[in-house]
C-alpha positions as CSV (number, residue, x, y, z in Angstrom):
1,M,-12.4,18.0,36.7
2,D,-13.5,14.4,36.1
3,P,-11.6,12.4,38.8
4,H,-10.3,9.8,36.4
5,F,-8.7,12.3,34.2
6,K,-7.3,14.2,37.2
7,A,-5.7,11.0,38.4
8,M,-4.1,10.5,35.0
9,L,-2.7,14.0,35.0
10,D,-1.5,13.7,38.6
11,A,0.3,10.4,37.7
12,E,1.9,12.0,34.7
13,A,3.1,15.0,36.7
14,A,4.5,12.7,39.4
15,A,6.4,10.7,36.8
16,A,7.8,13.8,35.2
17,A,8.8,15.5,38.5
18,G,12.4,16.7,38.5
19,Q,12.9,15.9,34.8
20,A,13.6,18.7,32.3
21,V,11.1,18.7,29.6
22,P,12.7,19.5,26.2
23,P,10.9,22.1,24.1
24,L,9.0,20.6,21.2
25,D,11.2,22.6,18.7
26,S,14.2,20.6,19.9
27,L,12.7,17.2,19.1
28,P,12.3,15.5,15.7
29,P,8.6,15.6,14.6
30,D,8.6,11.8,14.2
31,M,9.6,11.4,17.9
32,V,6.7,13.6,19.0
33,R,4.3,11.7,16.7
34,G,5.5,8.4,18.0
35,G,5.0,9.4,21.6
36,Y,1.6,10.7,21.0
37,T,0.4,7.7,19.0
38,L,1.8,5.3,21.6
39,Q,0.1,7.1,24.4
40,R,-3.3,7.4,22.8
41,T,-3.4,3.9,21.5
42,S,-2.6,2.6,25.0
43,Q,-5.4,4.7,26.4
44,N,-8.1,3.5,24.0
45,T,-8.0,-0.2,23.8
46,Q,-11.6,-1.0,24.8
47,A,-13.2,0.3,21.6
48,P,-15.6,-2.1,19.8
49,K,-14.0,-5.0,18.0
50,D,-16.9,-5.9,15.8
51,V,-16.1,-3.3,13.2
52,A,-14.5,-4.3,9.9
53,T,-11.6,-2.2,8.7
54,R,-10.0,-1.8,5.3
55,D,-7.0,0.3,4.5
56,L,-7.0,2.0,1.1
57,Q,-5.7,4.9,-0.9
58,V,-7.8,8.0,-1.8
59,D,-7.2,11.2,-3.6
60,G,-5.2,13.8,-1.8
61,G,-4.2,17.3,-2.9
62,A,-1.0,16.2,-4.5
63,G,-1.4,12.5,-5.0
64,P,-2.9,9.5,-3.1
65,V,-3.1,9.5,0.7
66,G,-3.9,6.7,3.0
67,A,-7.3,6.1,4.5
68,R,-9.2,3.5,6.6
69,L,-12.7,2.4,6.1
70,Y,-14.7,1.3,9.1
71,T,-17.8,-0.8,8.5
72,P,-20.0,-1.7,11.5
73,A,-21.3,-5.2,12.1
74,G,-24.6,-5.8,10.3
75,A,-24.2,-2.9,8.0
76,G,-26.1,-3.1,4.7
77,A,-24.4,-2.7,1.3
78,T,-25.0,1.1,1.6
79,T,-25.1,3.3,4.7
80,P,-24.6,6.9,5.4
81,G,-20.9,7.8,5.6
82,L,-18.7,10.1,7.7
83,V,-15.3,11.3,6.3
84,Y,-13.2,11.8,9.4
85,F,-10.0,13.9,10.0
86,H,-7.9,13.1,13.1
87,G,-6.6,15.7,15.5
88,G,-3.0,16.6,16.4
89,G,-2.4,20.2,15.5
90,F,-1.9,19.2,11.8
91,A,1.5,17.9,12.9
92,I,0.9,14.7,14.8
93,G,-1.8,12.0,15.0
94,N,-2.6,9.3,12.4
95,L,-5.0,6.5,11.6
96,E,-3.8,4.5,14.6
97,S,-4.0,7.2,17.3
98,H,-7.7,7.7,16.5
99,D,-8.6,4.2,15.5
100,G,-10.6,3.4,18.7
101,H,-12.6,6.7,18.4
102,C,-13.5,5.9,14.7
103,R,-14.5,2.4,15.8
104,R,-16.9,3.8,18.3
105,L,-18.5,6.3,15.9
106,A,-19.1,3.5,13.3
107,A,-20.3,0.9,15.8
108,Y,-22.7,3.2,17.7
109,S,-24.1,5.0,14.7
110,G,-24.4,2.0,12.3
111,C,-22.7,4.2,9.6
112,R,-19.5,3.8,7.8
113,V,-16.5,6.0,8.6
114,L,-13.7,6.8,6.3
115,A,-10.6,8.2,8.2
116,I,-8.1,10.2,6.2
117,D,-4.3,10.0,6.8
118,Y,-3.7,13.5,5.5
119,R,-0.2,14.9,5.1
120,L,1.4,16.4,8.2
121,T,3.3,19.5,9.0
122,P,6.1,20.7,9.2
123,E,7.2,18.5,6.2
124,N,4.0,19.4,4.4
125,P,3.1,23.0,5.3
126,F,-0.3,24.6,4.8
127,P,-2.4,24.1,2.7
128,A,-1.3,20.5,2.3
129,S,-3.6,19.1,5.0
130,H,-6.6,21.1,3.9
131,D,-6.1,20.2,0.2
132,D,-5.8,16.5,1.2
133,C,-9.0,16.5,3.2
134,L,-11.0,18.4,0.5
135,A,-9.8,16.1,-2.2
136,A,-10.5,13.0,0.0
137,T,-14.0,14.2,0.7
138,R,-14.6,14.7,-3.1
139,W,-13.2,11.2,-3.6
140,A,-15.7,9.8,-1.1
141,F,-18.6,11.3,-3.1
142,D,-17.2,10.1,-6.4
143,H,-16.5,6.6,-5.2
144,A,-19.4,6.2,-2.9
145,A,-20.6,3.0,-4.5
146,E,-17.1,1.4,-4.0
147,I,-17.0,2.1,-0.2
148,G,-20.7,1.6,0.6
149,F,-21.5,5.3,1.2
150,D,-25.0,6.7,0.4
151,P,-24.0,9.7,-1.7
152,A,-27.0,11.6,-0.5
153,R,-26.0,11.1,3.2
154,I,-22.3,12.0,3.6
155,G,-20.8,14.2,6.3
156,V,-17.4,15.3,7.6
157,G,-16.1,15.2,11.1
158,G,-12.9,15.8,13.0
159,C,-11.5,16.6,16.4
160,S,-9.2,19.5,17.3
161,A,-7.2,20.4,14.2
162,G,-9.4,17.8,12.4
163,G,-12.4,19.9,13.4
164,N,-10.8,22.8,11.6
165,L,-10.3,20.6,8.6
166,A,-13.9,19.4,8.7
167,A,-15.3,22.9,9.1
168,S,-13.1,24.1,6.2
169,V,-14.2,21.3,3.9
170,A,-17.8,22.1,4.8
171,I,-17.3,25.7,3.7
172,D,-15.3,24.7,0.6
173,L,-18.0,22.3,-0.6
174,K,-21.1,24.4,0.0
175,A,-21.2,25.7,-3.5
176,D,-20.6,22.2,-5.0
177,S,-24.0,21.1,-6.3
178,K,-22.8,17.6,-7.0
179,R,-21.4,17.0,-3.6
180,R,-23.8,18.0,-0.9
181,L,-22.7,17.4,2.7
182,V,-25.5,16.9,5.2
183,F,-23.5,16.9,8.5
184,Q,-20.4,18.3,10.1
185,M,-19.1,16.9,13.4
186,L,-16.8,19.3,15.1
187,L,-15.2,17.9,18.3
188,Y,-13.4,20.5,20.4
189,P,-12.5,22.2,17.1
190,Y,-9.5,24.5,16.5
191,I,-11.2,27.4,14.9
192,C,-8.2,29.8,15.2
193,P,-10.1,33.0,15.9
194,E,-8.8,36.4,14.9
195,V,-8.9,37.6,18.6
196,E,-7.5,35.5,21.5
197,T,-10.4,34.0,23.5
198,E,-10.7,34.2,27.2
199,S,-10.3,30.4,27.6
200,R,-7.0,30.6,25.6
201,R,-5.8,33.4,28.0
202,R,-6.9,31.5,31.1
203,L,-5.9,28.0,30.4
204,D,-2.3,26.7,29.7
205,G,-3.2,23.0,29.4
206,P,-3.9,20.5,30.6
207,L,-2.5,18.5,27.7
208,L,-2.9,21.3,25.1
209,T,-0.5,23.9,26.4
210,R,0.4,27.3,25.0
211,A,3.8,25.9,24.0
212,A,2.2,23.1,22.1
213,I,-0.2,25.5,20.3
214,D,2.7,27.7,19.4
215,W,4.6,24.8,18.0
216,F,1.6,23.6,16.0
217,V,1.1,27.1,14.5
218,K,4.8,27.3,13.6
219,C,4.7,23.9,11.9
220,L,1.6,24.8,9.9
221,A,3.3,27.9,8.5
222,A,0.1,29.4,7.3
223,E,0.8,33.0,8.2
224,G,0.8,35.2,5.2
225,H,-0.6,32.6,2.9
226,P,-3.3,33.8,0.5
227,Q,-5.6,31.0,1.5
228,I,-5.2,31.5,5.3
229,D,-9.0,32.0,5.7
230,R,-9.2,28.2,5.3
231,V,-7.5,28.0,8.8
232,I,-8.5,31.2,10.5
233,L,-12.3,30.7,10.3
234,G,-12.8,34.3,11.4
235,S,-15.7,36.7,11.0
236,S,-14.9,37.3,7.3
237,V,-15.6,33.7,6.5
238,D,-19.2,33.1,5.4
239,V,-20.4,29.9,7.2
240,S,-24.0,30.1,5.9
241,A,-25.4,27.2,3.8
242,T,-23.0,24.8,5.5
243,P,-24.5,21.5,6.8
244,A,-26.1,20.8,10.1
245,A,-23.5,20.8,12.9
246,Y,-22.8,18.9,16.1
247,V,-20.2,20.8,18.1
248,V,-18.5,19.5,21.3
249,T,-16.5,21.6,23.7
250,A,-14.8,20.7,27.0
251,G,-14.4,22.8,30.2
252,Y,-10.7,22.1,30.7
253,D,-9.7,23.0,27.1
254,P,-8.1,26.3,25.9
255,L,-10.2,25.8,22.7
256,Q,-13.6,25.8,24.4
257,D,-14.6,29.4,23.7
258,E,-13.8,29.3,20.0
259,G,-15.8,26.1,19.6
260,R,-18.8,27.7,21.5
261,D,-18.5,30.9,19.5
262,Y,-18.3,29.0,16.2
263,A,-21.5,27.1,17.1
264,L,-23.2,30.4,17.8
265,R,-21.9,31.8,14.4
266,L,-23.3,28.8,12.6
267,K,-26.7,29.2,14.4
268,A,-26.8,32.9,13.6
269,A,-26.2,32.0,9.9
270,G,-29.2,29.7,9.9
271,V,-27.3,26.4,10.2
272,P,-29.0,23.8,12.4
273,V,-26.6,23.4,15.4
274,R,-26.4,21.2,18.5
275,H,-23.7,22.3,20.9
276,V,-22.8,19.9,23.7
277,H,-20.4,21.1,26.5
278,Y,-18.7,18.8,28.9
279,P,-17.5,21.1,31.8
280,D,-15.6,18.4,33.6
281,L,-13.6,17.0,30.6
282,L,-10.4,18.1,28.8
283,H,-9.1,18.4,25.3
284,D,-8.6,15.1,23.4
285,F,-10.9,13.1,25.7
286,F,-12.6,11.1,22.9
287,V,-9.3,9.3,22.2
288,M,-8.7,8.3,25.8
289,G,-11.6,5.9,26.3
290,D,-9.8,3.7,28.9
291,V,-9.1,6.6,31.2
292,S,-12.6,7.4,32.3
293,P,-16.0,5.8,32.0
294,V,-17.5,9.2,30.9
295,V,-15.9,8.8,27.5
296,E,-18.2,6.0,26.4
297,P,-21.5,7.8,26.8
298,A,-20.0,10.9,25.2
299,A,-19.0,8.8,22.2
300,R,-22.5,7.2,22.1
301,E,-24.1,10.7,22.2
302,A,-21.9,11.9,19.3
303,A,-22.7,8.8,17.3
304,E,-26.4,9.2,17.9
305,A,-26.2,12.8,16.7
306,M,-24.5,11.6,13.6
307,K,-27.1,8.9,13.1
308,A,-29.9,11.4,13.6
309,A,-28.4,13.9,11.1
310,F,-28.4,11.2,8.4
311,A,-31.9,9.9,9.1
């Protein structure tokens, strides 16, 4: 493992030694969210500052939702645009927890980024988050001129659960002739395969533990829903004709195998795919830029892939 991330984990373990860790089920969701946001914002303070931001409202599945538009320094009146969905198991995370990450993507690609503050579970069970992200992406196409997006060069992206949302939106929109996505950025995506992967069996953390995954699944409450294929992107889901993909996986991540396998499925379906694997890194690393110097070049590589896809 990258020594800087190992030092972080060792320090966290030492601080927690001898303390009973309450199960997530016993905590109010807002408390879990607050802790996550505080931790991630404190670990990602060195992101570029020369990015203009504007908070606005966009369409969601059941009414307006919040969003944040990132415009890099020197951007023209129109640039390619990425609609971005944060991670957090559909239950935690927000615009603040992933602010530094979105700043890097905008600054290093020269493209605008529109981050979506979709509704969270358990208060808003499935398919609220998926409906919000689909509606917000449609809104970005329909209001491209207002936000400086080139409607012919729009993509979706997300990390972890946000990767699931991005992949789902890419599938939902592939038959929409008026809204053609050209790119999907899937960073350590939660694909939720039908069969448990080897990496999920082998790894219980770090960070993303089995208990956390179980809590996220319980909060999502998608089991038995007629639209569950929007979450479980299994073999019955047709991924052909979706946009070119950039897929990132990490070696110390229970989700690594499903991300790799999804990249292979996309490729087999004729979708142009670039899969980048970081064997020494762990889940959520893109939003911990202050922890290790390896995050910066990884962010630049993702932004360059985004820029190239829009060229």
